[in-house]
C-alpha positions as CSV (number, residue, x, y, z in Angstrom):
1,X,198.3,105.5,107.3
2,X,194.9,105.6,105.8
3,X,196.3,105.7,102.3
4,X,198.3,102.6,103.1
5,X,195.2,101.0,104.5
6,X,193.3,101.7,101.3
7,X,195.9,100.6,98.8
8,X,197.2,97.3,100.3
9,X,195.6,94.1,101.6
10,X,195.5,94.1,105.4
11,X,196.2,91.0,107.4
12,X,194.7,88.1,105.6
13,X,192.0,90.2,104.0
14,X,192.1,90.6,100.2
15,X,191.3,94.2,99.3
16,X,189.4,94.7,96.1
17,X,190.6,98.3,95.7
18,X,192.9,97.2,92.8
19,X,189.8,95.7,91.1
20,X,188.0,98.9,91.5
21,X,190.9,100.7,89.8
22,X,191.1,98.2,86.9
23,X,187.4,98.0,86.3
24,X,186.5,101.6,87.2
25,X,183.2,102.6,85.8
26,X,184.0,104.6,82.7
27,X,181.4,107.3,83.1
28,X,180.5,106.9,86.8
29,X,176.9,106.1,85.9
30,X,176.2,103.9,88.8
31,X,172.4,103.6,88.3
32,X,172.9,102.6,84.7
33,X,175.5,100.0,85.8
34,X,172.8,98.3,88.0
35,X,170.0,98.6,85.5
36,X,170.2,95.1,84.1
37,X,171.7,93.5,87.2
38,X,169.9,90.4,88.5
39,X,171.8,88.6,91.3
40,X,169.4,85.7,91.1
41,X,169.6,84.8,87.4
42,X,173.1,85.5,86.3
43,X,176.4,84.2,87.5
44,X,178.9,87.0,87.8
45,X,182.6,87.0,87.9
46,X,184.1,88.3,91.2
47,X,185.3,91.6,89.7
48,X,181.8,92.2,88.3
49,X,180.2,91.6,91.7
50,X,182.6,94.0,93.3
51,X,181.6,96.7,90.8
52,X,177.9,96.0,91.5
53,X,178.6,96.1,95.2
54,X,180.2,99.6,94.9
55,X,177.4,100.8,92.6
56,X,174.7,99.7,95.0
57,X,176.4,101.5,97.9
58,X,176.9,104.7,95.9
59,X,173.3,104.7,94.8
60,X,172.4,104.1,98.4
61,X,170.7,100.8,98.0
62,X,172.1,99.2,101.1
63,X,169.7,96.2,101.0
64,X,171.0,95.3,97.5
65,X,174.6,96.0,98.5
66,X,174.2,93.6,101.5
67,X,172.8,90.9,99.3
68,X,175.8,91.2,96.9
69,X,178.2,91.4,99.9
70,X,176.8,88.1,101.2
71,X,177.3,86.5,97.8
72,X,180.9,87.7,97.6
73,X,181.6,86.5,101.2
74,X,180.4,83.0,100.3
75,X,183.4,82.6,98.0
76,X,185.8,85.1,99.6
77,X,185.2,85.5,103.4
78,X,188.2,87.8,103.6
79,X,186.9,90.4,101.1
80,X,187.3,93.7,102.8
81,X,184.7,95.8,101.0
82,X,182.0,93.1,101.2
83,X,182.8,92.6,104.9
84,X,182.5,96.4,105.6
85,X,179.2,96.5,103.7
86,X,177.9,93.6,105.7
87,X,178.8,95.2,109.0
88,X,177.3,98.5,107.9
89,X,174.0,96.8,107.0
90,X,173.8,95.1,110.3
91,X,174.5,98.4,112.1
92,X,171.9,100.3,110.2
93,X,169.4,97.5,111.1
94,X,170.5,97.6,114.8
95,X,171.6,93.9,114.7
96,X,174.4,94.5,117.2
97,X,174.5,90.9,118.5
98,X,175.1,89.7,114.9
99,X,177.9,92.3,114.5
100,X,179.6,91.0,117.6
101,X,179.2,87.4,116.5
102,X,180.6,88.2,113.0
103,X,183.5,90.1,114.5
104,X,184.2,87.2,116.9
105,X,184.1,84.6,114.2
106,X,186.6,86.6,112.2
107,X,189.8,86.4,114.2
108,X,192.0,88.1,111.5
109,X,193.1,91.6,112.5
110,X,192.3,94.3,110.0
111,X,193.3,97.8,111.1
112,X,190.9,99.6,108.7
113,X,187.9,97.7,109.8
114,X,189.0,98.0,113.5
115,X,189.2,101.8,113.0
116,X,185.7,102.0,111.5
117,X,184.0,99.6,113.8
118,X,186.1,100.1,117.0
119,X,184.8,98.7,120.2
120,X,184.2,102.2,121.5
121,X,182.1,103.1,118.5
122,X,180.4,99.9,117.5
123,X,177.0,101.2,118.7
124,X,177.7,104.8,117.9
125,X,176.2,105.7,114.6
126,X,177.8,109.2,114.3
127,X,181.3,107.9,115.3
128,X,181.2,105.2,112.6
129,X,180.0,107.6,110.0
130,X,182.7,110.1,110.9
131,X,185.3,107.4,110.7
132,X,184.3,106.7,107.1
133,X,184.4,110.4,106.4
134,X,187.9,110.6,107.9
135,X,189.1,107.8,105.6
136,X,187.9,109.7,102.5
137,X,189.2,113.1,103.6
138,X,192.6,111.6,104.4
139,X,192.9,110.2,100.9
140,X,193.1,113.7,99.6
141,X,196.5,114.2,101.3
142,X,198.1,112.4,98.5
143,X,200.1,114.9,96.4
144,X,199.0,113.2,93.1
145,X,195.3,113.9,92.8
146,X,195.3,111.9,89.5
147,X,195.7,108.7,91.6
148,X,192.5,109.3,93.4
149,X,190.0,106.5,92.9
150,X,186.6,108.1,92.8
151,X,184.7,104.8,92.8
152,X,186.5,104.0,96.0
153,X,186.0,107.4,97.6
154,X,182.3,107.5,96.7
155,X,181.9,104.0,98.1
156,X,183.2,105.0,101.6
157,X,181.5,108.4,101.7
158,X,178.2,106.8,100.7
159,X,178.5,104.3,103.5
160,X,179.1,107.2,105.9
161,X,175.9,108.8,104.7
162,X,173.9,105.5,104.8
163,X,175.0,104.8,108.4
164,X,174.1,108.3,109.5
165,X,171.6,109.9,107.1
166,X,171.7,113.1,109.2
167,X,175.5,113.5,108.7
168,X,175.4,116.4,106.2
169,X,179.1,116.5,106.0
170,X,179.1,113.1,104.3
171,X,176.4,114.4,101.9
172,X,178.4,117.6,101.2
173,X,181.6,115.6,100.4
174,X,179.7,113.2,98.2
175,X,178.3,116.1,96.2
176,X,181.8,117.6,95.8
177,X,183.1,114.3,94.6
178,X,180.4,114.1,91.9
179,X,181.1,117.7,91.0
180,X,184.8,116.9,90.6
181,X,183.7,114.2,88.2
182,X,181.6,116.8,86.3
183,X,178.4,115.0,87.2
184,X,176.8,118.4,87.9
185,X,173.1,117.3,88.0
186,X,173.9,114.6,90.7
187,X,176.0,117.0,92.6
188,X,173.4,119.8,92.4
189,X,170.6,117.4,93.8
190,X,172.9,116.5,96.7
191,X,173.7,120.1,97.6
192,X,170.0,121.0,97.4
193,X,169.1,118.2,99.8
194,X,171.0,119.9,102.6
195,X,168.5,121.9,104.7
196,X,168.8,125.4,106.0
197,X,169.0,124.1,109.5
198,X,172.2,122.2,108.8
199,X,175.6,123.6,109.8
200,X,176.7,122.7,106.3
201,X,174.0,124.6,104.6
202,X,176.1,127.6,103.6
203,X,178.9,125.4,102.4
204,X,176.4,123.5,100.3
205,X,175.0,126.7,98.8
206,X,178.6,127.9,98.1
207,X,179.3,124.6,96.2
208,X,175.9,125.0,94.4
209,X,177.0,128.5,93.3
210,X,180.2,127.1,92.0
211,X,178.2,124.4,90.2
212,X,176.2,127.0,88.5
213,X,179.2,129.1,87.6
214,X,180.9,126.1,86.0
215,X,178.1,124.2,84.2
216,X,175.5,126.7,83.2
217,X,175.5,129.4,80.5
218,X,176.5,132.9,81.6
219,X,173.0,134.2,81.8
220,X,171.6,131.1,83.6
221,X,174.5,131.0,86.1
222,X,174.2,134.8,86.9
223,X,170.5,134.4,87.6
224,X,170.9,131.3,89.8
225,X,173.8,132.6,91.8
226,X,172.0,135.9,92.5
227,X,169.0,133.8,93.6
228,X,171.3,132.0,96.0
229,X,172.5,135.3,97.3
230,X,169.0,136.4,98.0
231,X,168.1,133.2,99.7
232,X,171.2,133.4,101.9
233,X,170.9,137.1,102.8
234,X,173.8,138.2,100.7
235,X,176.2,135.6,102.2
236,X,179.9,136.7,101.9
237,X,181.2,133.5,100.4
238,X,178.5,133.2,97.8
239,X,179.0,136.8,96.8
240,X,182.7,136.0,96.4
241,X,181.8,133.1,94.0
242,X,179.7,135.7,92.0
243,X,182.7,138.1,91.9
244,X,185.0,135.3,90.8
245,X,182.4,134.2,88.2
246,X,182.3,137.7,86.7
247,X,186.2,137.9,86.7
248,X,186.5,134.5,84.9
249,X,184.0,135.8,82.3
250,X,185.9,139.1,81.9
251,X,183.1,141.2,83.2
252,X,185.6,143.2,85.1
253,X,183.5,146.2,86.1
254,X,180.9,143.9,87.7
255,X,183.7,141.9,89.4
256,X,185.4,145.0,90.8
257,X,182.1,146.4,92.1
258,X,181.5,143.2,94.2
259,X,185.1,143.0,95.3
260,X,184.8,146.5,96.6
261,X,181.8,145.4,98.7
262,X,183.6,142.4,100.0
263,X,186.6,144.5,101.2
264,X,184.2,146.2,103.7
265,X,182.6,142.9,104.8
266,X,185.5,140.7,105.9
267,X,188.7,142.2,107.2
268,X,190.2,138.7,107.6
269,X,190.1,138.0,103.8
270,X,191.5,141.4,102.6
271,X,194.8,140.1,101.0
272,X,192.8,137.7,98.8
273,X,190.1,140.2,97.8
274,X,192.7,142.9,97.0
275,X,194.6,140.4,94.9
276,X,191.6,139.3,93.0
277,X,190.4,142.9,92.5
278,X,193.9,143.9,91.3
């Protein structure tokens, strides 16, 4: 259902998702795409404003995003993404009466927006944030990963993070999306921002270890992953990344040695470790 929501206009709303696909930012350099943007001096085409709206959200400049959204809604009051940004901005600034009035004035039914800003969750920051995460996660259920629109996914996960800055699951997924795009420095900075007190800390460190194993030289990656192991008290999953890293780089003696250790540490993962060691 979510995939249908995200790919087709709902009710009378005009979804800009197809514009995002057609005018996808070539290198996903969102800060650069906003560098010369001046909403006060230049008249932009609708598709250009949509791109700027998405870039502003992904770079987590919600004030700029709201300004752009208001501009878009002046000409297209049914624009789905702009409407969601406007509601998000009002929620972050605790303008709940304005949210209620905006929803009341808009009598068109939109199931995606109703799902995100349901009556039960309209004042619940965590619930709204998790709804946005659910939308992104559900999009990965499509069998054809080539059809994934990363501008679109980053837009919604960034809104989830903006609405609830303490929702580290949103941060983790955002980092993983950038890592999939080979934006390793951005991904690394996001993973490092997740604190030791977070329930997603180990998962972030695991993703960071994978980041190092993929984007650094052998010597640099080996050093950084071993440092992560030290900082996480020899965490099983990070140690597994190191073993896999050695295996990928044909350092088989080192890999086998670590796989031997892992066999004694987690009996629930034996089939996988034996397979990798073999």
